[in-house]
C-alpha positions in Angstrom: 133.5 45.4 93.0 130.1 46.4 91.6 129.1 47.8 95.1 132.2 49.9 95.2 131.6 51.3 91.7 128.0 52.1 92.6 129.1 53.8 95.8 131.6 55.9 93.9 129.0 56.8 91.2 126.5 57.9 93.9 129.2 59.9 95.7 130.3 61.5 92.4 126.7 62.5 91.5 126.1 63.9 95.0 129.3 66.0 94.7 128.1 67.4 91.4 124.7 68.3 92.9 126.4 70.0 95.8 128.7 72.0 93.5 125.7 73.1 91.4 123.7 74.2 94.4 126.8 76.1 95.7 127.2 77.9 92.4 123.4 78.7 92.1 122.7 79.6 95.7 122.5 83.3 95.0 119.8 82.7 92.4 118.0 80.4 94.6 117.9 82.9 97.5 117.5 86.0 95.3 115.5 85.1 92.2 115.5 88.6 90.8 113.9 87.5 87.5 110.7 86.6 89.3 110.3 90.2 90.5 111.0 91.9 87.2 107.5 93.3 86.5 105.7 95.7 88.8 102.3 97.4 88.7 101.5 100.8 87.4 101.9 103.4 90.2 99.6 106.3 91.0 100.4 109.9 90.1 103.0 111.4 92.4 105.1 108.3 92.6 108.8 108.7 91.7 111.9 106.6 91.4 115.1 107.8 92.9 118.5 106.4 91.9 121.1 106.0 94.6 124.8 105.4 93.7 126.7 102.7 95.5 130.3 102.8 96.5 131.2 100.2 93.8 129.6 102.0 90.9 126.2 100.3 90.9 122.9 102.0 91.3 119.9 101.0 93.4 116.4 102.4 92.9 114.1 103.6 95.6 110.4 104.1 94.9 108.6 106.8 96.8 104.8 107.4 97.1 103.7 110.6 98.8 101.2 110.7 101.7 97.7 112.0 101.4 96.5 114.8 103.6 97.1 114.1 107.3 96.4 116.2 110.3 99.9 115.7 111.7 103.2 114.2 110.5 103.2 110.4 110.3 106.2 108.1 110.3 107.5 107.2 106.8 107.1 103.5 106.0 110.1 102.0 104.4 109.4 98.6 102.8 111.8 95.7 102.2 110.2 93.0 100.0 110.4 89.3 99.9 112.9 87.7 97.6 110.4 87.3 94.7 108.5 90.5 95.2 108.8 93.6 93.1 109.4 96.7 95.2 106.8 98.8 93.2 104.2 96.2 94.2 105.1 96.4 97.8 105.1 100.2 97.7 101.7 100.2 96.1 100.3 97.7 98.7 101.6 99.8 101.6 100.3 103.0 100.0 96.8 101.4 99.7 96.9 100.3 103.3 98.4 103.5 104.7 97.3 106.4 102.5 98.1 108.9 105.3 101.8 107.9 105.4 104.6 108.5 102.9 105.8 105.1 101.6 109.1 104.0 100.1 110.4 100.6 99.0 113.8 99.5 97.8 114.6 97.6 94.6 117.3 95.3 95.8 120.7 95.2 94.2 120.3 93.1 91.0 116.5 93.5 91.0 115.6 95.6 87.9 115.8 98.6 87.6 118.6 98.4 90.2 121.9 97.2 88.8 124.6 94.8 90.2 124.2 91.4 91.9 122.2 90.7 95.0 123.7 89.4 98.2 122.9 89.6 101.9 125.7 92.1 102.4 124.6 94.3 99.5 121.0 94.3 100.7 122.1 95.4 104.2 124.3 98.1 102.8 121.7 99.5 100.4 119.1 99.6 103.1 121.3 102.0 105.0 121.8 104.1 101.9 118.0 104.2 101.4 117.4 105.3 105.0 120.0 108.1 104.7 118.3 109.4 101.6 114.9 109.4 103.3 115.8 110.5 106.8 115.8 114.3 106.3 112.2 114.1 105.0 111.0 111.8 107.7 110.1 114.3 110.5 108.2 111.7 112.5 110.8 108.9 112.0 110.9 105.8 109.9 109.2 102.4 110.4 110.8 99.5 108.5 108.4 96.9 107.2 110.1 93.7 106.1 108.6 90.7 104.3 110.3 87.4 104.7 113.9 88.1 103.5 113.1 91.8 103.9 112.5 91.3 107.6 116.2 90.4 108.0 117.1 93.6 106.1 114.9 95.7 108.4 116.4 94.2 111.5 120.0 94.8 110.2 119.1 98.4 109.4 118.1 99.0 113.0 121.6 98.1 114.1 123.1 101.1 112.2 120.3 103.6 111.9 117.5 104.9 114.2 114.1 103.5 113.5 110.8 104.3 115.0 109.9 100.6 114.8 110.2 97.3 112.9 107.3 95.3 111.5 108.3 91.8 110.4 106.0 89.7 108.2 106.7 85.9 107.9 110.2 86.4 109.2 112.9 83.7 109.8 115.4 83.6 112.6 118.4 82.5 110.5 118.8 82.0 106.7 121.3 79.3 107.5 118.9 77.3 109.6 116.0 77.9 107.2 118.1 76.6 104.3 119.2 73.6 106.3 115.5 72.8 107.0 114.6 72.8 103.3 117.8 71.1 102.1 118.5 68.7 104.9 120.4 66.4 102.6 123.0 69.1 101.8 125.8 70.5 104.0 124.1 73.9 103.8 125.7 75.3 106.9 129.1 74.9 105.3 128.1 76.0 101.8 126.0 79.1 102.5 127.7 82.4 101.5 124.9 84.7 102.5 124.4 85.3 106.2 121.2 86.6 107.7 121.2 85.9 111.5 118.0 87.9 112.3 117.2 86.5 115.7 120.8 86.9 116.9 120.8 90.5 115.7 117.4 91.3 117.2 118.5 90.3 120.7 120.9 93.2 120.8 118.3 95.8 119.7 116.0 97.9 121.9 113.5 98.9 119.2 109.7 98.5 119.1 108.9 95.3 117.2 105.8 93.7 115.7 105.6 90.2 114.1 103.0 88.8 111.7 103.2 85.1 111.0 101.2 82.7 108.7 100.0 79.7 110.6 100.1 77.5 107.5 103.5 78.6 106.4 105.5 75.8 104.8 108.3 78.1 103.5 109.1 79.6 107.0 107.9 77.0 109.5 106.8 78.0 113.0 110.1 77.0 114.6 112.0 79.5 112.4 109.7 82.4 113.3 109.2 81.6 117.0 112.8 82.4 117.8 112.3 86.0 116.7 109.4 86.4 119.1 111.6 85.3 121.9 114.5 87.4 120.7 112.6 90.7 120.6 113.3 92.9 123.6 110.4 95.2 122.9 107.8 93.1 121.3 104.7 95.2 120.9 102.5 92.9 118.8 102.4 89.3 117.6 99.6 88.3 115.2 99.1 84.9 113.6 96.9 84.6 110.5 95.4 81.3 109.2 97.1 81.5 105.8 100.2 80.4 103.9 103.4 82.2 103.2 102.3 83.5 99.8 98.5 83.8 100.2 98.8 85.8 103.4 98.5 89.1 101.7 95.1 88.4 100.2 93.7 87.1 103.5 90.9 89.3 104.9 92.8 89.7 108.3 96.0 90.9 106.8 95.1 94.6 106.3 94.0 94.9 109.9 97.0 93.0 111.2 99.6 95.2 109.5 97.7 98.4 110.5 97.6 97.2 114.1 101.3 96.3 113.9 102.4 99.8 112.7 100.2 101.4 115.3 101.8 99.2 118.0 105.4 100.1 117.2 104.7 103.8 116.8 102.7 104.1 120.1 104.6 106.1 122.7 
């Protein structure tokens, strides 16, 4: 009898944990509070509010290009799930001063309103592209970091892009979550779908990938599938760093410059 009671207690506790994770999954995937504070931006930066169909607003930050001899592609950044979009825009501006740079504050990430979801991020990326397209005489390159790589790839299914640069991308949010939470029925519970490798297989767009060799958040198996799925892979660079310290590695600046050059080369 005691064994039955113990089994029922453990099963009940497991069911409670599963229910909590199911309810909190949006926060776990999109921890907007961690990205609340961004850096000061240089003169000329501006924030543009874009209205959504359901009455929310998403904010796009734009940093102008410096003097360039000829038009350069606009770089549209999609941040990782704990990144502030202003921080990403500033990083890209420092690495590519000759390009105009923009980055999207995801739905639910201040100062944008609403609640984040995979579907909302995909929808708002298209809205951001449409706002920028008339000014992007040399086309748009989407640069996505981690979760942002999934957003960049989805954008390419609906809008013309000059190229895609993915940094520490994963092939499937479902499979990545199952890797980290192997003790949970993640594949049944997950409401947010980002099947990046499957989507990429159907795209004929210049693609570059940067991975971190010591990445424990996106293991090699989850990024390798993207390399195989890309139909026009122009560059694949591996850097001896982790998922979060990659951006401070001395090889990162050269790697992302080489990636942008590769996808924009005719």
